[in-house]
NUKERO-922505 format. One line per 2 residues: for each residue x negated, y negated, z negated of C-alpha. Coordinates in nm, 3 decimals, decimal comma, padded with zeros to 5 digits, m for minus. Last residue first. Layout:
REM NUKERO-922505
X Y Z ~ ...
This chain:
REM NUKERO-922505
01,191 02,543 00,043 ~ 00,918 02,576 m00,216
00,606 02,779 m00,153 ~ 00,502 02,833 00,204
00,273 02,609 00,406 ~ 00,397 02,744 00,738
00,762 02,667 00,656 ~ 00,667 02,322 00,527
00,484 02,243 00,850 ~ 00,794 02,324 01,054
01,026 02,135 00,817 ~ 00,823 01,813 00,836
00,951 01,573 00,568 ~ 00,871 01,210 00,647
00,604 00,942 00,598 ~ 00,661 00,563 00,621
00,749 00,490 00,256 ~ 00,570 00,785 00,097
00,284 00,723 00,159 ~ 00,151 00,428 00,359
m00,196 00,585 00,335 ~ m00,389 00,258 00,283
m00,137 m00,011 00,380 ~ m00,366 m00,286 00,511
m00,444 m00,135 00,850 ~ m00,121 00,065 00,873
m00,187 00,439 00,893 ~ m00,254 00,576 01,242
m00,072 00,869 01,406 ~ 00,255 00,802 01,216
00,328 01,057 00,943 ~ 00,463 01,407 00,898
00,484 01,601 00,575 ~ 00,467 01,953 00,439
00,093 02,009 00,409 ~ 00,065 02,006 00,030
m00,117 01,686 m00,046 ~ m00,448 01,563 m00,183
m00,553 01,199 m00,177 ~ m00,872 01,000 m00,234
m00,829 00,626 m00,183 ~ m01,140 00,469 m00,036
m01,349 00,170 m00,137 ~ m01,497 00,330 m00,447
m01,557 00,124 m00,760 ~ m01,775 00,091 m01,067
m01,804 m00,070 m01,411 ~ m01,864 m00,436 m01,487
m01,944 m00,519 m01,850 ~ m01,710 m00,809 m01,915
m01,703 m01,177 m02,014 ~ m02,063 m01,228 m01,906
m02,024 m01,605 m01,865 ~ m02,241 m01,581 m01,553
m01,986 m01,356 m01,381 ~ m01,685 m01,579 m01,445
m01,875 m01,881 m01,311 ~ m01,979 m01,698 m00,993
m01,630 m01,566 m00,925 ~ m01,477 m01,911 m00,961
m01,727 m02,053 m00,710 ~ m01,663 m01,762 m00,473
m01,291 m01,831 m00,500 ~ m01,338 m02,200 m00,420
m01,552 m02,122 m00,113 ~ m01,312 m01,860 00,022
m01,010 m02,084 m00,034 ~ m01,180 m02,379 00,136
m01,256 m02,166 00,441 ~ m00,896 m02,044 00,450
m00,740 m02,389 00,443 ~ m00,611 m02,659 00,207
m00,695 m02,513 m00,132 ~ m00,460 m02,598 m00,417
m00,459 m02,261 m00,593 ~ m00,833 m02,203 m00,573
m00,912 m02,551 m00,708 ~ m00,663 m02,493 m00,989
m00,852 m02,176 m01,081 ~ m01,176 m02,373 m01,064
m01,049 m02,626 m01,315 ~ m00,934 m02,356 m01,556
m01,268 m02,176 m01,528 ~ m01,448 m02,501 m01,608
m01,227 m02,562 m01,911 ~ m01,289 m02,213 m02,054
m01,043 m02,027 m02,270 ~ m01,091 m01,661 m02,181
m00,911 m01,411 m02,404 ~ m01,059 m01,095 m02,249
m00,721 m00,941 m02,170 ~ m00,606 m01,244 m01,975
m00,350 m01,023 m01,800 ~ m00,070 m01,156 m02,020
00,129 m00,923 m02,245 ~ 00,119 m01,144 m02,552
00,039 m01,505 m02,450 ~ m00,269 m01,631 m02,637
m00,517 m01,622 m02,348 ~ m00,255 m01,713 m02,087
m00,286 m02,090 m02,145 ~ m00,663 m02,072 m02,107
m00,653 m01,918 m01,760 ~ m00,841 m01,597 m01,669
m00,597 m01,337 m01,534 ~ m00,269 m01,524 m01,581
m00,408 m01,839 m01,423 ~ m00,557 m01,626 m01,145
m00,202 m01,517 m01,056 ~ m00,149 m01,859 m00,896
m00,383 m01,792 m00,603 ~ m00,590 m01,515 m00,454
m00,595 m01,440 m00,080 ~ m00,732 m01,095 m00,002
m00,551 m00,965 m00,307 ~ m00,738 m00,883 m00,627
m00,690 m00,583 m00,852 ~ m00,783 m00,658 m01,215
m00,873 m00,349 m01,415 ~ m00,938 m00,331 m01,785
m01,127 m00,073 m01,992 ~ m01,086 m00,170 m02,353
m01,322 m00,327 m02,606 ~ m01,259 m00,466 m02,954
m00,884 m00,419 m02,992 ~ m00,569 m00,564 m03,144
m00,485 m00,825 m02,878 ~ m00,113 m00,797 m02,964
m00,021 m00,677 m02,615 ~ m00,329 m00,452 m02,615
m00,229 m00,286 m02,939 ~ 00,128 m00,232 m02,819
00,015 m00,084 m02,489 ~ m00,228 00,151 m02,660
00,028 00,268 m02,911 ~ 00,276 00,342 m02,631
00,020 00,516 m02,412 ~ m00,107 00,752 m02,682
m00,442 00,691 m02,848 ~ m00,802 00,756 m02,751
m01,073 00,626 m02,986 ~ m01,446 00,601 m02,933
m01,618 00,454 m03,240 ~ m01,954 00,281 m03,212
m02,187 00,138 m03,477 ~ m02,444 m00,077 m03,300
m02,809 m00,017 m03,387 ~ m02,932 m00,084 m03,031
m02,980 00,290 m02,980 ~ m02,612 00,319 m03,083
m02,512 00,117 m02,778 ~ m02,699 00,356 m02,552
m02,546 00,655 m02,731 ~ m02,187 00,520 m02,680
m02,189 00,450 m02,307 ~ m02,165 00,820 m02,211
m01,888 00,867 m02,468 ~ m01,696 00,576 m02,319
m01,718 00,728 m01,972 ~ m01,640 01,078 m02,103
m01,328 00,943 m02,274 ~ m01,171 00,858 m01,940
m01,001 01,197 m01,902 ~ m00,838 01,147 m02,242
m00,649 00,843 m02,111 ~ m00,523 00,589 m02,365
m00,840 00,397 m02,444 ~ m01,020 00,201 m02,716
m01,396 00,158 m02,749 ~ m01,433 00,046 m03,110
m01,720 m00,179 m03,208 ~ m01,949 m00,226 m03,505
m02,211 m00,489 m03,580 ~ m02,284 m00,454 m03,951
m02,221 m00,752 m04,179 ~ m02,543 m00,877 m04,340
m02,402 m01,227 m04,355 ~ m02,678 m01,440 m04,205
m02,874 m01,183 m04,002 ~ m02,556 m01,022 m03,871
m02,634 m00,654 m03,868 ~ m02,763 m00,392 m03,627
m02,831 m00,070 m03,815 ~ m03,157 00,122 m03,834
m03,200 00,032 m04,202 ~ m03,178 m00,334 m04,109
m03,198 m00,438 m03,743 ~ m03,132 m00,803 m03,659
m02,854 m01,021 m03,524 ~ m02,834 m01,399 m03,478
m02,762 m01,444 m03,104 ~ m03,133 m01,470 m03,027
m03,180 m01,131 m03,193 ~ m02,898 m00,984 m02,983
m03,058 m01,117 m02,665 ~ m03,398 m00,979 m02,765
m03,247 m00,637 m02,838 ~ m03,069 m00,633 m02,501
m03,396 m00,713 m02,323 ~ m03,568 m00,426 m02,505
m03,276 m00,200 m02,416 ~ m03,311 m00,293 m02,050
m03,686 m00,229 m02,049 ~ m03,638 00,110 m02,211
m03,366 00,203 m01,961 ~ m03,577 00,093 m01,667
m03,871 00,306 m01,775 ~ m03,657 00,609 m01,853
m03,487 00,615 m01,513 ~ m03,147 00,525 m01,367
m03,108 00,174 m01,500 ~ m03,041 m00,148 m01,311
m02,916 m00,459 m01,492 ~ m02,633 m00,631 m01,305
m02,712 m00,913 m01,065 ~ m02,596 m01,273 m01,035
m02,801 m01,488 m00,799 ~ m03,006 m01,731 m01,007
m03,046 m02,110 m01,015 ~ m02,708 m02,276 m00,973
m02,485 m02,043 m01,178 ~ m02,786 m01,986 m01,402
m02,714 m02,324 m01,563 ~ m02,409 m02,176 m01,743
m02,099 m02,386 m01,672 ~ m01,955 m02,708 m01,814
m02,211 m02,968 m01,700 ~ m02,201 m02,840 m01,341
m01,820 m02,859 m01,317 ~ m01,785 m03,093 m01,015
m02,112 m02,962 m00,873 ~ m01,946 m02,621 m00,842
m01,709 m02,739 m00,569 ~ m01,992 m02,897 m00,370
m02,194 m02,577 m00,405 ~ m01,909 m02,373 m00,262
m01,872 m02,618 00,028 ~ m02,230 m02,569 00,134
m02,446 m02,354 m00,091 ~ m02,422 m02,130 m00,394
m02,711 m01,888 m00,449 ~ m02,705 m01,526 m00,338
m02,368 m01,356 m00,347 ~ m02,009 m01,442 m00,434
m01,726 m01,203 m00,353 ~ m01,442 m01,360 m00,152
m01,528 m01,165 00,164 ~ m01,379 m00,863 m00,013
m01,498 m00,541 m00,174 ~ m01,562 m00,680 m00,519
m01,356 m00,988 m00,604 ~ m01,460 m01,013 m00,970
m01,809 m00,943 m00,841 ~ m02,101 m00,708 m00,903
m01,920 m00,375 m00,929 ~ m02,155 m00,077 m00,925
m02,090 00,164 m00,638 ~ m01,954 00,514 m00,688
m01,993 00,857 m00,530 ~ m02,325 00,965 m00,683
m02,179 01,291 m00,816 ~ m01,964 01,089 m01,059
m02,068 01,226 m01,397 ~ m02,444 01,279 m01,396
m02,554 01,066 m01,102 ~ m02,311 00,779 m01,149
m02,376 00,783 m01,522 ~ m02,752 00,762 m01,461
m02,707 00,465 m01,227 ~ m02,454 00,294 m01,453
m02,686 00,273 m01,753 ~ m02,486 00,034 m01,972
m02,706 m00,104 m02,251 ~ m02,805 m00,411 m02,050
m02,434 m00,487 m02,009 ~ m02,393 m00,481 m02,387
m02,672 m00,738 m02,415 ~ m02,486 m00,971 m02,176
m02,188 m00,975 m02,414 ~ m02,409 m01,052 m02,711
m02,579 m01,330 m02,519 ~ m02,239 m01,472 m02,423
m02,166 m01,539 m02,791 ~ m01,795 m01,507 m02,872
m01,803 m01,127 m02,891 ~ m01,861 m01,087 m03,264
m01,612 m01,362 m03,345 ~ m01,307 m01,181 m03,207
m01,094 m01,371 m02,955 ~ m01,369 m01,262 m02,718
m01,198 m00,926 m02,674 ~ m01,455 m00,749 m02,459
m01,345 m00,590 m02,132 ~ m01,535 m00,281 m02,021
m01,485 m00,328 m01,651 ~ m01,288 m00,285 m01,334
m01,288 m00,586 m01,103 ~ m01,118 m00,519 m00,774
m01,081 m00,611 m00,409 ~ m00,784 m00,556 m00,187
m00,631 m00,470 00,148 ~ m00,894 m00,280 00,339
m00,879 00,035 00,125 ~ m00,989 00,324 00,344
m00,781 00,641 00,322 ~ m00,938 00,970 00,212
m00,786 01,308 00,292 ~ m00,763 01,651 00,131
m00,495 01,876 00,280 ~ m00,341 02,166 00,088
m00,221 02,451 00,309 ~ m00,570 02,425 00,456
m00,658 02,785 00,356 ~ m00,946 02,654 00,144
m00,702 02,415 m00,024 ~ m00,435 02,678 m00,091
m00,701 02,917 m00,225 ~ m00,849 02,686 m00,494
m01,168 02,490 m00,418 ~ m01,018 02,151 m00,500
m01,157 02,088 m00,848 ~ m01,530 02,035 m00,782
m01,617 01,722 m00,586 ~ m01,283 01,543 m00,602
m01,242 01,647 m00,964 ~ m01,580 01,500 m01,052
m01,508 01,179 m00,862 ~ m01,188 01,137 m01,063
m00,918 00,906 m00,931 ~ m00,737 01,164 m00,718
m00,405 01,051 m00,574 ~ m00,183 01,357 m00,575
00,104 01,464 m00,355 ~ 00,337 01,765 m00,354
00,411 01,844 m00,718 ~ 00,479 02,176 m00,892
00,272 02,361 m00,634 ~ 00,046 02,529 m00,893
m00,252 02,322 m00,777 ~ m00,043 02,009 m00,834
00,060 02,125 m01,180 ~ m00,304 02,198 m01,259
m00,393 01,843 m01,163 ~ m00,112 01,703 m01,378
m00,236 01,907 m01,675 ~ m00,580 01,754 m01,634
m00,430 01,406 m01,605 ~ m00,255 01,435 m01,941
00,086 01,314 m02,058 ~ 00,255 01,435 m01,743
00,571 01,294 m01,586 ~ 00,725 01,430 m01,266
00,853 01,158 m01,036 ~ 01,093 01,299 m00,778
01,170 01,135 m00,445 ~ 01,484 01,250 m00,267
01,633 01,223 00,082 ~ 01,293 01,127 00,221
01,282 00,890 00,519 ~ 01,254 00,552 00,349
01,095 00,380 00,649 ~ 01,122 00,414 01,027
01,329 00,098 01,064 ~ 01,323 m00,103 00,740
01,174 m00,438 00,850 ~ 01,384 m00,431 01,169
01,701 m00,401 00,963 ~ 01,899 m00,090 01,048
01,898 00,070 00,701 ~ 01,976 m00,256 00,521
02,326 m00,180 00,391 ~ 02,238 00,165 00,262
02,525 00,401 00,347 ~ 02,331 00,721 00,281
02,151 00,582 m00,026 ~ 01,835 00,792 m00,054
01,806 00,967 m00,388 ~ 01,585 00,891 m00,687
01,482 01,153 m00,943 ~ 01,308 01,066 m01,270
01,112 01,312 m01,481 ~ 00,989 01,407 m01,829
00,999 01,113 m02,071 ~ 01,377 01,104 m02,073
01,517 01,357 m01,823 ~ 01,641 01,178 m01,514
01,905 01,181 m01,243 ~ 02,015 01,009 m00,924
01,838 00,674 m00,944 ~ 01,922 00,479 m00,629
01,720 00,444 m00,310 ~ 01,735 00,227 00,004
01,770 m00,088 m00,205 ~ 02,056 m00,275 m00,373
02,032 m00,174 m00,736 ~ 02,252 m00,089 m01,032
02,076 00,056 m01,336 ~ 02,121 00,405 m01,483
02,153 00,344 m01,856 ~ 01,818 00,415 m02,018
01,794 00,069 m02,166 ~ 01,540 m00,176 m02,305
01,666 m00,512 m02,424 ~ 01,667 m00,871 m02,296
01,908 m00,804 m02,009 ~ 02,167 m00,702 m02,268
02,471 m00,501 m02,157 ~ 02,798 m00,550 m02,339
02,923 m00,231 m02,501 ~ 03,239 m00,068 m02,365
03,101 00,283 m02,398 ~ 03,060 00,323 m02,022
02,854 00,002 m02,012 ~ 02,979 m00,355 m02,014
02,931 m00,646 m01,774 ~ 02,686 m00,936 m01,770
02,409 m00,710 m01,640 ~ 02,633 m00,575 m01,367
02,765 m00,912 m01,254 ~ 02,414 m01,060 m01,243
02,273 m00,791 m01,017 ~ 01,891 m00,823 m01,013
01,670 m00,972 m00,739 ~ 01,295 m00,907 m00,757
01,121 m01,233 m00,664 ~ 00,886 m01,198 m00,368
01,037 m01,491 m00,181 ~ 00,957 m01,719 m00,474
00,587 m01,646 m00,434 ~ 00,610 m01,720 m00,062
00,745 m02,070 m00,116 ~ 00,491 m02,124 m00,398
00,182 m02,045 m00,191 ~ 00,114 m02,393 m00,060
00,105 m02,575 m00,392 ~ 00,094 m02,927 m00,245
00,399 m03,092 m00,395 ~ 00,509 m03,103 m00,758
00,717 m02,931 m01,021 ~ 00,886 m02,705 m00,767
01,248 m02,697 m00,652 ~ 01,402 m02,364 m00,555
01,708 m02,368 m00,329 ~ 01,959 m02,087 m00,288
02,171 m02,050 00,023 ~ 02,445 m01,794 00,083
02,759 m02,001 00,026 ~ 02,550 m02,317 00,018
02,324 m02,516 m00,214 ~ 02,304 m02,275 m00,509
02,039 m02,397 m00,747 ~ 01,699 m02,304 m00,885
01,510 m02,571 m01,075 ~ 01,167 m02,625 m01,229
00,983 m02,354 m01,041 ~ 00,622 m02,422 m01,136
00,648 m02,186 m01,434 ~ 00,716 m01,892 m01,204
00,388 m01,717 m01,281 ~ 00,380 m01,820 m01,643
00,728 m01,689 m01,710 ~ 00,651 m01,391 m01,490
00,368 m01,286 m01,718 ~ 00,550 m01,365 m02,039
00,856 m01,166 m01,926 ~ 01,185 m01,226 m02,106
01,288 m01,583 m02,028 ~ 01,113 m01,638 m01,695
01,220 m01,296 m01,571 ~ 01,579 m01,358 m01,674
01,599 m01,710 m01,526 ~ 01,463 m01,591 m01,193
01,704 m01,300 m01,183 ~ 02,006 m01,510 m01,274
01,919 m01,758 m00,998 ~ 01,894 m01,478 m00,742
02,215 m01,313 m00,857 ~ 02,399 m01,648 m00,842
02,273 m01,691 m00,486 ~ 02,470 m01,378 m00,407
02,417 m01,011 m00,320 ~ 02,755 m00,881 m00,211
02,955 m00,620 m00,408 ~ 02,962 m00,268 m00,266
02,870 m00,083 m00,586 ~ 02,523 m00,014 m00,446
02,464 m00,387 m00,419 ~ 02,516 m00,546 m00,081
02,332 m00,760 00,175 ~ 02,559 m00,798 00,482
02,582 m01,178 00,469 ~ 02,203 m01,202 00,457
02,077 m01,452 00,201 ~ 01,945 m01,795 00,302
01,631 m01,900 00,115 ~ 01,545 m02,263 00,042
01,200 m02,387 m00,058 ~ 01,083 m02,693 m00,248
00,786 m02,930 m00,284 ~ 00,588 m02,750 m00,013
00,466 m03,084 00,134 ~ 00,564 m02,992 00,489
00,918 m02,909 00,385 ~ 01,048 m02,557 00,323
01,283 m02,320 00,502 ~ 01,364 m01,951 00,481
01,585 m01,714 00,679 ~ 01,755 m01,374 00,667
01,709 m01,322 00,295 ~ 01,761 m00,982 00,132
01,475 m00,866 00,354 ~ 01,317 m01,154 00,548
00,959 m01,115 00,661 ~ 00,641 m01,182 00,462
00,290 m01,215 00,600 ~ m00,026 m01,172 00,398
m00,298 m00,962 00,558 ~ m00,102 m00,827 00,851
m00,066 m00,459 00,938 ~ 00,129 m00,368 00,626
00,419 m00,607 00,683 ~ 00,548 m00,766 00,367
00,905 m00,792 00,232 ~ 01,119 m01,097 00,158
01,409 m01,188 m00,071 ~ 01,327 m00,900 m00,300
01,476 m00,555 m00,337 ~ 01,558 m00,316 m00,616
01,602 00,062 m00,632 ~ 01,244 00,167 m00,559
01,087 m00,039 m00,839 ~ 01,273 00,172 m01,093
01,094 00,492 m01,005 ~ 00,803 00,475 m01,246
01,012 00,432 m01,559 ~ 00,919 00,130 m01,773
00,763 00,196 m02,111 ~ 00,924 00,000 m02,393
00,928 m00,374 m02,452 ~ 00,692 m00,644 m02,328
00,531 m00,505 m02,014 ~ 00,870 m00,436 m01,863
01,133 m00,665 m02,015 ~ 01,305 m00,770 m01,691
01,232 m00,427 m01,542 ~ 01,509 m00,258 m01,742
01,490 00,119 m01,683 ~ 01,323 00,204 m02,016
01,194 00,500 m02,217 ~ 00,904 00,624 m02,009
00,606 00,857 m02,048 ~ 00,242 00,887 m01,959
00,131 00,979 m01,609 ~ 00,355 00,997 m01,303
00,295 01,259 m01,035 ~ 00,497 01,287 m00,716
00,750 01,532 m00,575 ~ 00,879 01,477 m00,222
01,221 01,599 m00,119 ~ 01,353 01,663 00,230
01,559 01,464 00,475 ~ 01,557 01,191 00,738
01,373 01,246 01,064 ~ 01,127 00,982 01,191
01,254 00,841 01,520 ~ 01,144 00,481 01,453
00,794 00,607 01,366 ~ 00,628 00,319 01,180
00,301 00,131 01,243 ~ 00,430 m00,116 01,501
00,688 m00,273 01,268 ~ 01,038 m00,265 01,409
01,279 m00,437 01,649 ~ 01,139 m00,791 01,666
01,388 m01,074 01,730 ~ 01,221 m01,340 01,515
00,875 m01,263 01,649 ~ 00,629 m01,019 01,487
00,260 m01,108 01,451 ~ 00,285 m01,435 01,259
m00,010 m01,656 01,339 ~ m00,281 m01,738 01,088
m00,329 m01,606 00,737 ~ m00,073 m01,741 00,492
00,239 m01,619 00,663 ~ 00,608 m01,694 00,627
00,891 m01,529 00,819 ~ 01,230 m01,577 00,990
01,220 m01,955 00,984 ~ 01,480 m02,224 00,927
01,353 m02,574 00,999 ~ 01,321 m02,847 00,738
01,557 m03,147 00,778 ~ 01,612 m03,214 00,408
01,857 m02,928 00,375 ~ 01,800 m02,670 00,646
01,778 m02,743 01,016 ~ 01,991 m02,548 01,261
01,865 m02,345 01,554 ~ 01,618 m02,134 01,365
01,246 m02,191 01,407 ~ 01,014 m01,909 01,511
00,761 m01,826 01,245 ~ 00,573 m02,042 01,001
00,211 m02,054 00,910 ~ 00,166 m02,090 00,537
m00,171 m02,258 00,465 ~ m00,393 m02,073 00,222
m00,330 m01,952 m00,131 ~ m00,200 m01,599 m00,136
m00,201 m01,443 m00,471 ~ m00,070 m01,151 m00,663
00,209 m01,064 m00,896 ~ 00,412 m00,755 m00,834
00,733 m00,707 m00,646 ~ 00,768 m00,324 m00,655
00,764 m00,277 m01,028 ~ 00,682 00,057 m01,180
00,334 m00,025 m01,307 ~ 00,442 m00,342 m01,486
00,227 m00,251 m01,787 ~ m00,073 m00,299 m01,564
m00,215 m00,101 m01,274 ~ 00,065 m00,176 m01,037
00,043 m00,540 m01,140 ~ m00,113 m00,653 m00,813
00,149 m00,513 m00,582 ~ 00,407 m00,785 m00,512
00,139 m01,056 m00,509 ~ m00,040 m00,861 m00,243
m00,240 m00,541 m00,239 ~ m00,115 m00,350 00,062
00,000 00,000 00,000
């Protein structure tokens, strides 16, 4: 799937949501104008883009990467890890554990194409308009858009949805904070007014709002109790999309079924998509158990995140007989920062020298060799894998941007290219640990009785590496001895998903592994990742707790860029300042998605350029392959 604002929270507490936060940031290029002007004289358009010309014209029939004749039918079984106790996406990330299937039943005003970097076409909305200064946007809903109970999707639903997300979700509240008013301005028109002009991505951000049914949420359930949009629920929710929830067993599985009379089935943006009659999400508390379930033909598709498993775990008969297919899909749609994230709200991590020392203790090269079969690359940028990653020394427009904050950033930003320490052999490791010891001494720590202590107070330096995935313990356990050689007391603790989420929401941790996926065009979501205002908001993505004036200024510079070149320069400047503050110990990445599947499915000849595998949305059940593969019918 493409990493855009609707996808970026897939790895956070909002894992089930379809419209996820992300960024865009450069100039929206509009599509073919409609015949009638909107309010204020702006033209109606069928699409918005932030990267050059729109590929598909207003009268296009389908996306190029789909099979318009794909058969409908069959069931696909997928893995979900953890548990769930909630179907209400308005409080996801704040209350309960959201079910993995919920994102499939709702729709947004627009939907992306997967062969363009950042272009949105109308879904619930048939047209969009905004003025040249981006101070407002109006969306016109399709007359045929319906909820699964047959009632029309209305401007009131859109306004209710925005208000609900802003009220109950800290992340969305911050993200939509620039929307100061949403109002109905026609039978099917809803207008969003922003708090100022010039923020070029706001029209597209609003288009990616998940729309909820106001009449359903303001009604009563089967027991006559009034529903509460601010509470968790396991009542089957009402949606408008191609799928509805058919059945579930709390904490064990969720089944969605294709809506046979789906209102949007013939829309150009939907042709060739949503081909499975059912999609099942089978929940597993442990990744090892999930792998065994896949090998035992209890699930059909697996995304493999473990290099060790990829190298060693797929030698079972079905794989050697090619009834199970192993395939990697290149990720062209996103970058990433994955790291040991230190909670700098705590005094022991406030000094950047301490944070840098921990990086010197991390021997990635040896870990890559011993644990990962040499498959990974060390991350050296918050935008790793994209043209937005900084390198070398700043120059040109990037240097001009950094000059404005020179007095507020580490001097190394201007004098040294950022690099991670390199280990991999005994000599390098000793040198790195010596450097770490010097940094800790300069930060006010010393060794007493083989323990690192605060030289002034005598308090021992102790940390807890907290996680919720037993399969990730080996990474923390590999890191632990190096830290202990510095005299640091280290505890590795793995807790269940609910405890972990609650502790992270309340910032009750020393170090966790955090992941920030980055779109190819970052923007407003950077405030939630690194902005000062987000640091104290429970549930925000500012896991580290960054409150840095220079970072805040650079985030605003990214958001209010005027063209693509300016966006790239501003993002590189932000990247460089984040790196030289040593907020995290960068981990590792792999630019392909490893997948394993039972050979029962068909797909278009080429996956969409920015859609990775495109599974399951553009795949289909292949009865002939399924018969040859054997197993379930």
